C-alpha positions in Angstrom: -19.6 -23.2 -136.9 -18.4 -21.2 -139.7 -14.6 -21.7 -140.8 -12.3 -19.2 -140.3 -11.9 -18.4 -144.0 -15.9 -17.7 -143.9 -15.4 -15.5 -140.7 -12.8 -13.7 -142.3 -14.8 -13.1 -145.8 -17.7 -12.1 -143.8 -16.0 -9.4 -142.1 -14.4 -8.2 -144.9 -17.8 -7.7 -146.8 -19.0 -5.8 -143.5 -15.7 -3.3 -143.4 -16.4 -2.9 -147.4 -20.0 -2.0 -146.8 -19.3 0.2 -144.0 -16.8 1.8 -146.0 -19.0 2.5 -149.0 -20.5 6.0 -149.5 -23.5 7.0 -151.2 -22.9 9.4 -154.0 -22.7 12.8 -153.2 -25.0 14.1 -156.5 -28.0 12.1 -155.2 -30.1 15.5 -154.4 -29.5 16.3 -158.2 -31.1 13.3 -159.2 -34.0 13.5 -157.4 -34.2 17.2 -158.3 -34.2 16.2 -162.1 -36.7 13.4 -161.2 -38.9 16.2 -159.5 -38.6 18.7 -162.2 -39.3 16.2 -164.8 -42.7 15.0 -162.7 -43.5 18.7 -162.4 -43.4 19.6 -166.0 -45.4 16.9 -167.3 -47.9 17.3 -164.3 -51.4 18.8 -164.9 -51.0 21.1 -161.7 -47.8 22.9 -164.0 -50.2 23.5 -166.8 -53.1 24.8 -164.7 -50.8 26.9 -162.9 -49.1 28.3 -165.8 -52.5 29.3 -167.6 -54.1 30.9 -164.7 -51.0 32.8 -163.5 -50.2 33.9 -167.2 -53.6 35.1 -167.7 -53.6 37.0 -164.4 -50.1 38.6 -165.1 -50.8 39.5 -168.9 -54.3 40.9 -168.3 -53.3 43.9 -166.4 -50.1 44.5 -169.1 -52.8 44.3 -171.9 -55.0 47.2 -170.4 -52.0 49.3 -169.2 -50.6 49.0 -172.7 -53.6 50.8 -174.3 -53.5 53.7 -171.8 -49.8 53.9 -172.5 -50.6 54.1 -176.5 -53.5 56.5 -176.1 -51.4 58.8 -174.0 -48.3 58.4 -176.1 -48.1 62.2 -176.8 -48.1 63.2 -173.3 -45.8 60.4 -172.1 -43.2 61.0 -174.5 -39.8 61.5 -172.3 -41.1 59.9 -169.5 -38.7 57.8 -167.2 -38.9 54.1 -166.7 -41.8 53.8 -168.7 -41.0 50.4 -169.5 -41.6 49.7 -165.9 -45.2 51.2 -165.8 -46.1 48.1 -167.8 -45.6 46.4 -164.5 -46.1 48.6 -161.4 -49.1 50.7 -163.2 -52.8 49.7 -163.5 -55.5 50.7 -165.8 -58.7 52.1 -164.8 -60.5 49.4 -166.9 -58.7 46.8 -164.9 -59.4 48.5 -161.6 -56.3 49.6 -161.2 -54.9 45.9 -160.8 -51.0 45.8 -161.6 -49.0 43.0 -162.4 -46.9 43.0 -159.4 -49.9 43.0 -157.4 -51.0 39.8 -158.9 -47.6 38.3 -158.9 -47.4 39.0 -155.0 -51.1 37.5 -154.7 -50.8 34.3 -156.8 -46.7 33.5 -156.4 -47.7 31.7 -152.9 -50.2 29.7 -154.4 -47.4 28.3 -156.5 -45.1 27.9 -153.5 -47.5 25.7 -152.0 -48.7 23.7 -154.8 -45.6 22.6 -155.5 -44.7 21.4 -152.1 -47.3 20.4 -149.8 -47.1 17.0 -150.8 -43.7 16.5 -151.8 -43.3 13.8 -148.8 -46.4 12.7 -147.3 -47.6 11.4 -150.8 -44.6 9.3 -150.7 -45.3 8.2 -147.5 -49.0 7.3 -148.1 -48.0 5.3 -151.5 -45.0 3.7 -149.9 -42.5 5.0 -152.0 -40.6 6.4 -149.6 -39.0 3.4 -148.1 -37.7 2.2 -151.4 -36.7 5.6 -152.6 -34.3 5.6 -149.3 -33.5 2.0 -149.8 -31.3 3.6 -152.8 -27.6 4.6 -152.3 -28.0 8.0 -151.4 -28.0 9.9 -148.5 -31.4 10.3 -146.5 -30.9 14.4 -146.6 -30.5 14.1 -150.7 -34.3 13.6 -150.8 -35.6 16.6 -149.0 -32.7 18.7 -150.9 -33.4 17.3 -154.2 -37.4 17.8 -153.7 -36.8 21.6 -152.5 -34.2 22.2 -155.2 -36.8 20.3 -157.8 -39.7 22.9 -156.7 -37.4 25.9 -156.7 -36.1 24.9 -160.5 -39.9 24.7 -161.8 -40.6 27.9 -159.8 -38.3 29.8 -161.4 -38.8 28.2 -164.7 -42.5 29.1 -164.9 -42.0 33.0 -163.5 -38.8 33.7 -166.3 -41.2 31.9 -168.8 -44.2 34.6 -167.7 -42.2 38.0 -167.1 -40.5 37.3 -170.6 -43.5 37.0 -172.3 -44.9 40.1 -170.5 -41.7 42.0 -171.5 -42.0 40.7 -175.2 -45.4 41.7 -175.7 -44.8 45.1 -173.9 -42.3 45.9 -176.7 -44.2 44.7 -179.6 -47.5 46.3 -178.6 -45.8 49.7 -177.1 -42.4 49.7 -179.4 -40.7 50.8 -176.2 -37.2 49.3 -176.2 -35.9 49.2 -172.0 -32.9 50.5 -171.2 -30.1 48.3 -169.3 -31.2 49.9 -166.3 -35.0 48.8 -166.5 -34.0 45.3 -167.8 -31.7 44.7 -164.8 -34.9 46.2 -162.3 -37.0 43.5 -164.0 -34.4 40.6 -163.4 -33.9 41.5 -159.7 -37.5 41.9 -159.2 -37.7 38.2 -160.9 -35.6 37.0 -158.3 -37.1 38.7 -155.6 -40.5 36.7 -156.7 -38.8 33.5 -157.1 -37.4 34.0 -153.1 -40.6 34.9 -152.0 -42.3 32.1 -153.9 -39.2 29.7 -152.1 -40.4 31.1 -148.9 -43.7 29.4 -149.4 -42.6 26.4 -150.8 -40.0 25.7 -147.6 -43.2 26.3 -145.7 -45.3 24.0 -147.9 -42.5 21.4 -147.6 -42.4 21.7 -144.1 -46.2 21.0 -143.5 -45.6 17.7 -146.1 -43.2 16.6 -143.7 -45.1 17.1 -140.2 -48.7 16.6 -141.7 -49.2 13.1 -143.1 -52.2 13.9 -144.9 -51.8 15.7 -148.5 -55.3 17.3 -148.1 -54.6 18.5 -144.8 -51.1 20.1 -145.6 -52.8 21.8 -148.4 -55.7 23.3 -146.0 -53.3 24.5 -143.6 -51.0 26.1 -146.0 -53.6 27.8 -148.3 -55.4 29.0 -145.1 -52.0 30.5 -143.7 -51.7 32.2 -147.2 -55.0 33.3 -147.0 -54.8 34.8 -143.6 -51.6 36.6 -144.1 -52.5 38.0 -147.7 -56.0 39.1 -146.5 -56.5 39.4 -143.2 -53.2 40.0 -142.0 -52.9 43.5 -144.3 -56.2 44.4 -142.4 -55.0 43.2 -138.7 -51.7 44.0 -138.8 -51.8 47.4 -138.8 -54.6 47.4 -136.1 -52.1 45.6 -133.6 -49.2 47.8 -134.5 -51.3 50.7 -133.3 -52.3 48.7 -130.2 -49.1 47.7 -129.5 -46.9 50.8 -130.5 -49.1 53.8 -130.5 -48.1 57.0 -132.3 -46.4 59.2 -129.8 -47.5 62.7 -130.9 -47.2 64.5 -127.4 -43.3 63.4 -126.9 -40.0 64.7 -128.6 -39.4 64.1 -132.4 -37.4 61.0 -131.0 -40.2 59.2 -129.0 -42.1 59.7 -132.4 -39.6 58.1 -134.6 -38.9 55.2 -131.9 -42.8 54.4 -132.1 -43.1 54.7 -135.6 -40.0 52.5 -136.3 -41.1 49.8 -134.0 -44.8 49.8 -135.6 -43.2 49.4 -138.8 -40.8 46.6 -138.0 -44.2 44.8 -136.5 -45.4 45.0 -139.9 -42.8 43.3 -141.3 -43.1 40.1 -139.8 -45.4 39.5 -142.7 -43.7 37.8 -145.6 -46.1 39.7 -147.9 -44.9 43.3 -146.3 -41.3 42.0 -146.9 -42.0 41.5 -150.6 -44.4 44.6 -151.2 -41.1 46.3 -149.6 -38.9 45.3 -152.4 -41.2 45.6 -155.0 -41.8 49.4 -154.2 -37.9 50.2 -154.1 -36.8 48.0 -157.1 -39.8 48.4 -159.7 -40.7 52.0 -158.7 -37.2 53.8 -158.5 -38.7 57.0 -157.3 -37.1 59.2 -154.7 -40.4 58.6 -152.8 -39.8 55.3 -151.0 -44.0 54.0 -151.7 -45.7 51.8 -154.1 -45.9 52.5 -157.8 -49.1 54.5 -159.2 -52.5 53.0 -159.1 -53.0 54.7 -162.1 -51.4 55.9 -165.2 -52.1 59.8 -164.3 -50.2 59.4 -161.2 -47.3 57.6 -162.7 -47.2 60.1 -165.6 -47.2 63.2 -162.7 -45.1 61.4 -160.5 -42.5 61.1 -162.8 -42.6 64.9 -163.6 -42.5 65.9 -160.0 -39.8 63.4 -159.5 -37.5 63.6 -162.4 -34.3 61.9 -160.5 -34.6 57.9 -159.9 -33.0 56.2 -157.6 -30.3 53.9 -159.1 -30.3 50.1 -158.9 -27.6 49.5 -156.3 -29.6 52.5 -153.9 -32.9 50.6 -154.6 -31.3 47.6 -153.5 -29.5 49.1 -150.6 -32.9 50.6 -149.6 -34.4 47.1 -149.0 -31.2 45.1 -148.4 -32.6 44.2 -144.7 -35.8 43.2 -146.1 -33.9 41.0 -148.7 -31.9 39.4 -145.8 -34.8 38.7 -143.5 -36.6 36.8 -146.7 -33.6 34.7 -147.2 -33.4 34.0 -143.3 -36.8 33.1 -142.7 -36.7 30.7 -146.1 -33.6 29.1 -144.8 -35.1 28.6 -141.2 -38.4 26.6 -142.6 -36.4 24.7 -144.7 -34.2 23.8 -141.7 -36.8 22.9 -139.6 -38.5 20.7 -142.4 -34.9 19.0 -142.8 -34.7 18.2 -139.1 -38.0 17.3 -138.8 -37.4 14.6 -141.7 -34.4 13.3 -140.7 -35.6 12.4 -137.0 -38.7 10.7 -138.5 -39.2 7.1 -138.5 -39.6 5.7 -142.3 -41.4 2.3 -142.2 -41.7 0.1 -145.6 
C-alpha cells in the first residue's frame, strides 16, 4: 500500500501532466521539416525540370514570333502578357498558361498522395504523434509544407519566364502587367492547393501510396481530358438551350449550363486565367496565335483594369477556395478520427 506522501506526489504529477499543453507552433516545425524533405527529394528536382521545360518552351517560340513581327506590334497594349497567353504556330499554338493548367495538378498530387500513408506504413506516424504536439499539427504542417514547396516552385518558374522574356524581347512590363502576372501566380498556387488537399485526403483514406497515386492521377486525367469533352455534352442534355421561348428562358437555360460546367476546378481556373491574363473586354481565352492577338488588341483598344478583371471572376475564386477548404477539412476530420497504432 502506497504511503500518503507517495499518493500525494502521484496525484500532483498527474495534475501537472494534464495541465501541460503541447506547443502551439508544432505545425510550423512539421511544415519546415516537410519543406526541407521536399526540397532535398529527387521528386522536386524532376518536377521542377519537367514543368520548367514545359513552361519555357512556349515562351521561346512566341518570343521569336514577337521579335519577327516587332514593327507591326509596336504600341500594342499588354504585349508582355502575350508571352504567357499567346501561342506560336511552331509549337502547335500551345501557351504557357495552358501548360500551367495541365501540369500544376500533377505537382499538387505528387506532393500530397503519400503524406500520411507512408508515415503509417513505415511506422513513424505513432512516434511522431508521441511528440509533444497536437494531433492536428501533423496534417496542418504537411499541408502547409506542401503549399510552401509548390509556391516556391511556381514563383521560381514564373520569375524565370518573365526574366527570359524581358532579356529576349527587351519589353519592360508595366506595373499593371506585373500585377496581373502575380495574381495569375496566386491563382495557380490556389489551383495546385486544391489538388494538394485532394491528394492529402487520399493519403488519409487510402493506406497504400501506390493506390492513392493511381486514384489521384486518374481523377486528374478524367477531369482534365475527358471532363472537357463530357461535361459540355451532359450540360446540353440536362440544360438544353431554349431557343423557342423568350429571351429570359434562353438566358436561364444558358446560365444553368454554364453553372453546371463550373463543377470542374479546371473550368474555374480557366475562367480566372481568361479574365486576369487576357484583359480585353471580351471574356474569351487569349488568342491561339500571334496574329489573332494583334488583331484582337487593335479591335479592342480598351482593356479591363485589374480590379475589374478580379471582380469578373470573383465567384470562381471564392468557389475554388471553398472547394480547397472543404477537401482539407474532410481530410482533417478523417485523420483525427482514425486510430493510430504503434
